[in-house]
PALOMAR-535337 format. One line per 8 residues: number of its first residue (from 1); for each residue x, y, z of C-alpha. Coordinates in Angstrom, 3 decimals, always signed. Example, Ala and Ser with C-alpha at 12.3 -4.5 7.8 and 13.67 -1.06 7.14 Angstrom:
2
1> +12.300 -4.500 +7.800 | +13.670 -1.060 +7.140 $
This chain:
323
1> +18.909 -13.064 +31.464 | +19.439 -11.309 +34.772 | +22.246 -12.829 +36.848 | +20.125 -14.364 +39.604 | +19.871 -17.951 +40.762 | +16.355 -18.990 +41.831 | +16.374 -20.860 +45.118 | +12.772 -22.053 +45.355 $
9> +9.684 -22.357 +43.146 | +7.709 -19.197 +42.516 | +10.293 -16.976 +44.124 | +10.953 -15.247 +40.788 | +8.121 -14.720 +38.305 | +8.528 -13.401 +34.724 | +5.668 -11.708 +32.898 | +5.005 -10.634 +29.311 $
17> +2.189 -10.159 +26.785 | +1.675 -12.097 +23.551 | -0.324 -10.130 +20.965 | -2.047 -9.771 +18.645 | -3.785 -13.128 +18.341 | -6.967 -14.155 +16.507 | -10.036 -13.028 +18.419 | -11.690 -15.836 +20.369 $
25> -15.402 -16.436 +20.949 | -15.213 -14.521 +24.214 | -13.488 -11.514 +22.611 | -9.988 -12.271 +23.921 | -7.186 -11.278 +21.558 | -4.022 -11.466 +23.703 | -2.345 -13.616 +26.343 | -0.566 -12.729 +29.564 $
33> +2.333 -15.163 +30.014 | +3.470 -15.796 +33.612 | +6.359 -18.216 +34.073 | +8.179 -19.509 +37.148 | +11.904 -19.147 +36.675 | +12.748 -22.138 +38.902 | +10.395 -24.819 +37.545 | +9.564 -23.184 +34.160 $
41> +5.873 -23.604 +34.940 | +3.848 -21.406 +32.598 | +0.490 -19.785 +33.169 | -1.456 -18.335 +30.206 | -4.169 -15.788 +30.968 | -6.441 -14.729 +28.051 | -7.301 -11.029 +28.084 | -9.371 -8.636 +26.020 $
49> -7.309 -5.545 +26.764 | -3.874 -5.015 +28.293 | -4.416 -2.571 +31.138 | -2.995 -2.204 +34.623 | -6.312 -3.310 +36.185 | -6.529 -6.558 +34.194 | -2.842 -7.198 +34.916 | -3.352 -6.852 +38.681 $
57> -6.437 -9.086 +38.620 | -4.678 -11.842 +36.666 | -1.624 -11.651 +38.923 | -3.766 -12.033 +42.037 | -5.875 -14.912 +40.726 | -3.193 -16.929 +38.954 | -0.075 -16.404 +41.062 | -0.721 -15.022 +44.548 $
65> -3.934 -16.969 +45.251 | -2.432 -20.289 +44.096 | +1.325 -20.212 +44.689 | +1.862 -17.396 +47.193 | +3.575 -14.040 +47.017 | +6.803 -14.076 +44.927 | +9.907 -12.171 +45.889 | +10.902 -10.751 +42.475 $
73> +8.932 -10.016 +39.289 | +10.810 -9.569 +35.991 | +8.746 -7.633 +33.435 | +9.007 -5.817 +30.145 | +9.147 -2.030 +29.781 | +5.535 -1.721 +28.647 | +3.220 +0.969 +29.965 | +1.123 -1.633 +31.794 $
81> +4.083 -2.865 +33.870 | +5.523 +0.642 +34.378 | +2.217 +2.207 +35.440 | +1.824 +3.723 +38.893 | -1.077 +1.427 +39.764 | +0.898 -1.762 +39.113 | +3.987 -0.420 +40.881 | +1.889 +0.498 +43.922 $
89> +0.300 -2.964 +43.879 | +3.695 -4.684 +43.931 | +4.982 -2.322 +46.626 | +1.992 -3.068 +48.877 | +2.508 -6.804 +48.388 | +6.236 -6.533 +49.184 | +7.356 -7.690 +45.696 | +10.474 -6.304 +44.035 $
97> +10.065 -5.370 +40.363 | +12.905 -5.537 +37.856 | +12.756 -4.283 +34.264 | +14.819 -5.875 +31.528 | +17.085 -3.762 +29.347 | +15.529 -2.441 +26.113 | +16.040 -4.565 +22.977 | +17.358 -7.549 +24.967 $
105> +14.680 -10.260 +24.854 | +17.130 -12.882 +26.149 | +16.885 -11.373 +29.641 | +13.250 -12.413 +30.006 | +12.624 -16.200 +30.065 | +9.057 -15.658 +28.866 | +10.335 -15.012 +25.328 | +10.964 -18.725 +24.845 $
113> +7.478 -19.518 +26.057 | +6.106 -16.823 +23.731 | +7.736 -18.506 +20.753 | +6.051 -21.800 +21.622 | +2.693 -20.100 +22.172 | +2.836 -18.296 +18.819 | +3.771 -21.485 +17.000 | +0.909 -23.394 +18.618 $
121> -1.552 -20.601 +17.813 | -0.422 -20.564 +14.181 | -0.871 -24.332 +13.886 | -4.345 -24.161 +15.411 | -5.347 -21.324 +13.091 | -3.972 -23.124 +10.034 | -6.139 -26.117 +10.871 | -9.265 -24.035 +10.224 $
129> -7.901 -22.430 +7.046 | -6.832 -25.764 +5.554 | -10.229 -27.425 +5.855 | -11.196 -26.587 +2.253 | -7.724 -26.680 +0.813 | -7.122 -29.480 -1.663 | -3.747 -31.143 -1.770 | -2.167 -30.793 -5.195 $
137> +0.474 -33.173 -6.537 | +2.017 -32.558 -9.980 | +2.054 -35.222 -12.635 | +4.353 -35.945 -15.532 | +3.544 -33.536 -18.371 | +1.943 -30.841 -16.199 | +2.880 -27.213 -16.834 | +4.073 -25.596 -13.595 $
145> +5.967 -22.602 -12.253 | +8.997 -23.069 -9.991 | +9.857 -20.918 -6.995 | +13.117 -18.987 -7.204 | +15.517 -18.549 -4.265 | +17.435 -15.371 -5.083 | +20.339 -13.897 -3.137 | +20.946 -10.173 -2.927 $
153> +24.158 -8.809 -4.455 | +25.223 -5.278 -3.664 | +27.983 -5.335 -6.303 | +25.475 -5.584 -9.146 | +22.731 -3.643 -7.318 | +20.376 -6.633 -7.051 | +17.758 -6.968 -4.289 | +16.252 -10.391 -3.731 $
161> +12.984 -9.041 -2.344 | +12.319 -7.169 -5.626 | +13.047 -10.164 -7.856 | +10.304 -12.408 -9.301 | +9.194 -15.138 -6.919 | +8.412 -17.717 -9.591 | +9.940 -18.582 -12.950 | +8.542 -20.578 -15.814 $
169> +6.669 -22.071 -17.393 | +8.217 -25.508 -16.789 | +7.039 -28.971 -17.729 | +7.321 -31.923 -15.371 | +9.569 -34.544 -16.997 | +10.166 -37.243 -14.373 | +10.007 -38.030 -10.659 | +13.198 -38.877 -8.797 $
177> +11.233 -39.591 -5.621 | +7.640 -39.046 -4.476 | +8.481 -35.441 -3.514 | +11.336 -34.562 -5.920 | +10.833 -34.144 -9.658 | +12.690 -33.012 -12.751 | +11.314 -30.113 -14.739 | +12.259 -28.618 -18.117 $
185> +11.843 -24.977 -19.133 | +9.587 -24.691 -22.160 | +11.609 -21.934 -23.845 | +15.231 -22.509 -22.830 | +14.872 -26.333 -22.474 | +16.959 -26.185 -19.307 | +16.301 -28.937 -16.775 | +16.450 -28.687 -12.990 $
193> +15.442 -30.701 -9.935 | +12.984 -29.197 -7.449 | +10.802 -30.189 -4.527 | +7.089 -30.349 -5.168 | +6.504 -27.766 -2.421 | +8.266 -25.182 -4.652 | +5.890 -25.756 -7.572 | +2.707 -23.924 -8.452 $
201> +0.073 -24.648 -11.026 | +0.264 -22.400 -14.061 | -3.140 -20.776 -13.527 | -2.392 -20.041 -9.850 | +1.208 -18.917 -10.170 | +0.336 -15.329 -11.032 | -2.142 -15.069 -8.145 | +0.385 -16.374 -5.593 $
209> +3.161 -14.105 -6.872 | +2.551 -10.764 -5.142 | +5.919 -9.281 -6.096 | +5.487 -9.881 -9.831 | +6.800 -12.609 -12.140 | +8.350 -12.997 -15.561 | +5.160 -14.224 -17.266 | +2.233 -12.189 -18.501 $
217> -1.400 -13.206 -18.681 | -2.877 -14.044 -22.040 | -5.714 -11.552 -21.582 | -3.241 -8.679 -21.174 | -1.273 -9.741 -24.234 | -4.453 -10.019 -26.343 | -5.613 -6.586 -25.176 | -2.264 -5.018 -26.054 $
225> -2.340 -6.721 -29.444 | -5.821 -5.313 -30.175 | -4.730 -1.813 -29.147 | -1.660 -2.045 -31.381 | -3.735 -3.156 -34.376 | -6.205 -0.308 -33.826 | -3.399 +2.244 -33.717 | -1.842 +0.832 -36.913 $
233> -5.195 +1.027 -38.743 | -5.795 +4.633 -37.674 | -2.256 +5.589 -38.693 | -2.632 +3.954 -42.108 | -5.950 +5.761 -42.667 | -4.350 +9.098 -41.850 | -1.367 +8.378 -44.100 | -3.481 +7.200 -47.036 $
241> -6.080 +9.962 -46.734 | -6.342 +12.147 -49.833 | -5.707 +15.887 -49.350 | -8.673 +18.194 -49.917 | -8.953 +19.252 -53.540 | -10.385 +22.601 -54.617 | -13.598 +22.292 -56.573 | -13.829 +23.848 -60.051 $
249> -16.825 +24.680 -62.200 | -17.746 +26.622 -65.394 | -20.386 +29.297 -65.327 | -22.654 +30.358 -68.196 | -19.993 +32.728 -69.592 | -17.445 +29.898 -69.864 | -15.427 +31.305 -66.992 | -13.574 +28.988 -64.610 $
257> -14.748 +29.237 -61.032 | -12.395 +27.883 -58.345 | -13.876 +27.395 -54.860 | -11.542 +27.437 -51.861 | -10.584 +24.227 -50.054 | -13.118 +23.214 -47.422 | -11.850 +23.727 -43.955 | -12.270 +21.001 -41.397 $
265> -14.752 +21.323 -38.553 | -11.951 +21.183 -36.004 | -10.115 +24.077 -37.677 | -13.290 +26.199 -37.813 | -13.979 +25.469 -34.133 | -10.448 +26.511 -33.191 | -10.737 +29.791 -35.114 | -14.095 +30.551 -33.476 $
273> -12.635 +29.873 -30.042 | -9.637 +32.124 -30.673 | -11.920 +34.916 -31.946 | -14.093 +34.647 -28.838 | -11.027 +34.640 -26.570 | -9.565 +37.757 -28.237 | -12.906 +39.598 -27.910 | -13.150 +38.687 -24.250 $
281> -9.578 +39.830 -23.638 | -10.241 +43.199 -25.325 | -13.326 +43.780 -23.207 | -11.381 +42.876 -20.090 | -8.599 +45.355 -20.932 | -11.133 +48.155 -21.521 | -12.797 +47.379 -18.216 | -9.487 +47.369 -16.340 $
289> -8.499 +50.681 -17.950 | -11.760 +52.283 -16.899 | -11.305 +51.037 -13.348 | -7.765 +52.366 -13.144 | -8.801 +55.872 -14.389 | -10.368 +57.742 -11.418 | -12.117 +60.276 -13.701 | -14.249 +57.610 -15.339 $
297> -15.693 +56.368 -12.012 | -18.962 +57.823 -10.721 | -21.182 +56.800 -7.918 | -24.537 +55.115 -8.544 | -26.412 +58.427 -8.956 | -23.796 +59.784 -11.371 | -23.049 +62.727 -9.036 | -21.195 +63.285 -5.796 $
305> -22.745 +63.296 -2.353 | -23.938 +66.920 -2.668 | -25.893 +66.316 -5.880 | -23.298 +68.075 -8.026 | -21.036 +66.542 -10.659 | -17.622 +65.509 -9.441 | -15.001 +68.230 -10.082 | -12.353 +67.413 -12.605 $
313> -8.728 +67.700 -11.693 | -6.484 +70.512 -12.980 | -4.343 +68.062 -14.925 | -7.329 +66.652 -16.759 | -8.554 +70.184 -17.644 | -5.116 +71.154 -18.947 | -5.094 +68.068 -21.118 | -8.455 +68.968 -22.616 $
321> -7.302 +72.554 -23.337 | -4.188 +71.261 -25.013 | -6.293 +68.975 -27.174 $
């Protein structure tokens, strides 16, 4: 906080914005917090947008018109407070403006009021969200998942935020108190004591765990099991398949006729594709060779511009004589 001692009420005013907040019925989604440093009186002004014009209007209506002109105004470093319009407004009113240092929220007393405002807004918003929420209390014998409280360890390269949020499944064994119960792990049979707020129902544990957990849904396991069985069956069929046998027959002259092994459709398709590709490549090479040879190129009429055949070069004529 700035080293100043307030001498009278509303001599020093602190200002700040609280945003974003849930949109109200009138379209307001932020609050302008104005606090008197002497009496800690707080004024909250709902706003739709944070501009220099709305800031000046709220300052006139809430502070100057009701409590008089202050001597000093302590503000943040936002563009609304540092704008030319707001600076000119304070200069005309004879008010001294002081900016707090960056990244030092303790210099502005409105930060404490902001914390209270945010907490109150969260409680009011939770009241609407919790209208249809049913309170769940575990019973003895219920299958639950317990929340894990990991700690990061750099020595073993372990990050708590990447670890599973819930572990289980556990079974509720006994209640030590109305809010504390004993649970036993179904696989390791290890018992532990937890608060009921750290427990989740088994069917909802996977939905609440956004970072992943140690369990896997039954549908995924069944799907993987079906895929594995299908792969095993196809592999066994391929392994047990009989190789193609050449067919034999006897003609009228008692001579043995051996027919070749039938080729598969896939093999015949591959050979046809390779044959087509080689033909296309040969045609492409011939076309490129003709384009590169200037003696094979003729205009559309087959003659030059004068209606006469194009003259052949001396080198080409020498080659023909040598041949």
